[in-house]
N, C-alpha and C positions, 0 to 999 in steps of 0.2 A: 469673270475669272481673274482678269488682271487686277481689278480692284481688290479682290479677295487675297491675291498673292501679296499685294502691297500692304494690306492690313496685317496679314500674317507676319510679314517682315518687321513691321513696326512693333507688334506684340512680342515677337521673339527677341528683338533687339532690346526692348524694355526689360525683359527677363534676364537676358545676358548682361546688360549694364548693371542691373540690380545685383546679380549674383557674382559676376566676375569683375565688374568695374568697367567704366567707359574706355579707359586707356588700354585695358587688357583684352578688349573684345575687337576682333578683326571683322572686316566686311565678309570674308569667306565664312566665318562662323555664323554670322547672321543669316547668310543665304542658306547654309546647310541646315540650321535650326528651323528655318522656314520651309525646308524642302524644295528650295529653288536653286537653280544654277547661278553661279557668281555673276555672270553677265547680265542676268535678269535684274539684279539689284541695281546695276548702273542704269538700266532702262528706266526703272522707277525712281531712282535717286541719283541723277547725273553728277551731283556734287559729292557723292560717296557717303562716308560715315558721318560727316558733319550734318548733312541733310537728313540722314536717318535720325540722328540725335535731336535735331530740331523738331522732327515729327513725333518722336518719343516724348519730348517735353510738352508739346502741344496736346498730345493725346492724354498724357498723365494729368495735365492741368484741366483739360476738358472734363475728365471724370472726377478727379479728386476735388478740384476747385468748385465744381458744381455741387458736390455733396457738402463740402464745408459751408458754402454760402447758404444752401438750403437749411442745414442744421442750425446755423447761427441766426438765420432770419426767423425760424419757427420756434426757437427754444430760449430758455434762460441760460446764462453762462455755464452752470455746472452740467446740466443735461447736454448742452451743445458740446462742451469739452469731452464728456464721456462718449458721445456719438462720434466725434472726430477720432478719438483714440480707438474706439471699437472698429471704425472704418479702416484705420491704419492696420489694425490686427488682421482684418479680413483681406485687405487689398495688398498690403506690403509685407505681412509677416505670415500669411497663411499659405497653404499648399505645399507642394514638394520643393519649391524653389527657396533659396536662402532669403532670409528677411533683408529688406533694404528698400531704398527709395531710388527710382531711376533719376529723379531730379538731383539728389545728392551725388549719385554716381557720376552724372555728366558734369556737375559743378566741380567736383574734386578732380576728375580726370581730364578736364578741358585744358589744353595746352596754352602757351602764351599767344598763339594766333587764333584762339577760339573765343575772343572777347564777346562775340555775338551770342554764343551759347551761354556764357556767364550772365550776360544781360537778360537773356530770356529766363534763366533760372531765377535771377533776382526779381523779375517781374512776377513770376509765379509765386515765390515766397511772399512778396509784398501783397499779392491778392489774397493768399491764404491768411496771412496775419491781419489784413484789413477787415476781412469778414468777421473774425473773432473779436478784434478791437471794437468794431461797430456794435457787436452784440453786447460787449461789456459796457460801452458808452450808453446804449439804450437802456441798460439796466442799472445805471447810476454810478458806474466807475469812471471817474474823470481821468484825463491825461495828466501826467505821463503814465500813471498806473495801467490804464487800458492798453496802451501801446506796449509797455514792458511785459505785461502778462500775455499778450498775444504773441510776442516774440518768444517768451519762455515756453509757451505751448508748442509752437512749431519747431523751435530748436530742440525742445525736450523730446518730441516725437522722433526727430531725426537721430538724436543721440540714443534714444531707447531702442530704435531699430538696429543700431550697431551693437548695443548690448544684447539684444535678442538674438542676434546672429552668434555672438560669442557664447552666450549661455545656452543656445539651442532651444529657446522657447520664448513665448511672448510675455513672460512675467515682468520684464522691465517696463512694458507699456502699462501694465496694471499698477505698478509702483508709481509711475509718473502720474497717473490719474489720481491715486490716493494722495500724493504729495500736493497736487494742484488744487484739489477740492477745498481744503481749508483756506487757501489763499483767495479763492474765488468767492467763498462764503463770508469772509471777514469784511465787515463794512470799512470803508475808507478811513473813517474817523478813528477806528481802533488801531489801524496800522501806523497812523501818523503820530509822531511824538508830540506831546503837548508843548 
């Protein structure tokens, strides 16, 4: 029961951070959304909202990072990119909650004393980019192009999630996929000036 309550608080915090922002979400709101008394949250998370955010980041990375690594290991760059964007549509833009990324929400909302949260977010983004960069490298894209394209994909998804929220639908993620596909299909030699 206690483990389920803790898990529910992490899940609800991720949705609140995604929908309202990390800075605008209070510990009472997290407890209420999880159907728990405020005191219970301090039992599970003695360091309060910062500890909840750490767990949200870890849970998001455990799920999203594993999918990205799996897709990038098993596929060529274009299908891997399409799978990653489809996953973002399902996990971060689907359902009744506003589109968004809990990682972005925590990164943007973290205050000056939350350096550890920003470092955790950086490590997560590095992991996600590294998986796609390695996919590109295995399929013949050299650096710096592989690194730059991996950054473009992850940054593009985060930006497309913001646009999805503004537009009220996931079309920006589709447009991102359509824009990236020609870049991923173009051989290195044709992108380089002679």
